C-alpha positions in Angstrom: 15.5 -79.8 -15.4 18.9 -78.4 -16.0 21.7 -79.6 -13.7 24.5 -77.8 -12.0 27.6 -79.8 -11.5 30.9 -78.4 -10.1 33.9 -78.9 -12.5 37.5 -79.3 -11.3 40.4 -77.1 -12.3 38.4 -73.8 -11.8 36.7 -74.0 -15.1 33.3 -73.2 -13.5 30.0 -74.9 -13.4 28.7 -77.1 -16.2 25.2 -76.8 -17.3 23.3 -79.6 -19.1 21.6 -78.1 -22.3 18.0 -78.3 -22.5 16.7 -79.1 -26.0 14.5 -76.7 -28.1 10.9 -77.5 -27.5 11.6 -78.1 -23.7 8.8 -76.8 -21.6 9.5 -74.0 -19.1 7.1 -72.4 -16.6 7.5 -69.1 -14.9 5.7 -68.9 -11.6 5.6 -65.4 -10.5 3.9 -62.5 -9.1 3.8 -60.3 -12.1 6.4 -57.8 -11.0 8.8 -59.4 -13.3 6.2 -59.3 -16.0 5.5 -55.6 -15.3 9.3 -54.8 -15.1 9.9 -56.7 -18.2 7.1 -55.2 -20.2 8.9 -51.8 -20.0 11.7 -53.3 -21.9 10.9 -56.7 -23.3 8.4 -59.5 -22.4 10.7 -61.9 -20.5 8.7 -65.1 -21.3 8.7 -64.3 -25.0 12.4 -63.3 -25.0 13.4 -66.6 -23.3 11.3 -68.6 -25.7 12.8 -66.8 -28.8 16.4 -67.2 -27.5 16.1 -70.8 -26.5 13.4 -72.4 -28.7 11.6 -73.5 -25.5 7.9 -73.5 -25.1 7.6 -70.9 -22.1 4.5 -70.5 -20.1 3.9 -67.5 -18.1 2.1 -68.4 -14.9 2.5 -65.0 -13.3 -0.5 -63.7 -11.3 -0.5 -60.0 -10.5 -0.5 -59.4 -6.6 0.5 -62.8 -5.7 2.7 -63.4 -2.6 5.0 -66.1 -2.0 2.2 -67.9 0.0 -0.1 -67.6 -3.0 2.5 -69.1 -5.3 3.0 -71.9 -2.9 -0.7 -72.6 -3.0 -0.6 -72.6 -6.8 2.5 -74.8 -7.1 0.9 -78.3 -6.8 -1.5 -77.5 -9.8 1.4 -76.2 -11.8 3.6 -79.3 -11.1 0.6 -81.5 -12.1 1.0 -80.4 -15.8 2.1 -83.4 -17.8 5.7 -82.5 -18.2 7.9 -79.6 -17.2 11.5 -79.4 -18.0 12.2 -76.2 -16.0 10.3 -74.2 -13.4 11.4 -70.7 -12.9 10.1 -69.2 -9.5 10.1 -65.4 -9.4 8.2 -64.5 -6.2 8.7 -62.3 -3.2 8.3 -58.8 -4.6 4.8 -58.4 -3.3 5.8 -59.8 0.0 8.4 -57.0 0.3 6.0 -54.3 -0.8 3.3 -55.5 1.6 6.0 -55.7 4.4 5.0 -59.3 5.1 7.1 -61.2 7.6 9.6 -63.7 6.4 7.9 -67.1 7.2 9.3 -70.4 6.2 6.7 -72.8 4.7 6.8 -76.5 4.7 5.5 -78.4 1.7 2.0 -79.4 2.0 1.4 -83.0 2.8 
């Protein structure tokens, strides 16, 4: 995972660099995928710009609750360096109430 560390003297945050061939997974609801496909495939662009192996785990129509249900299986993958979560668009479209979920035990 990348780290964000505050830096003194106002130089801004410091980001640890993930090496090429790092594995990134995008957990989303496909709205990002649909929006990006108009201009560019976001996962492919990210892979091309970084050299990372990017897995697009978007599922059309998923809500945040659906993504939370899928999360344990995604985290069970051998090794993930970065997880990008892009959920909430379908919750908004479907006028779902804002509910705070606790992590499954």
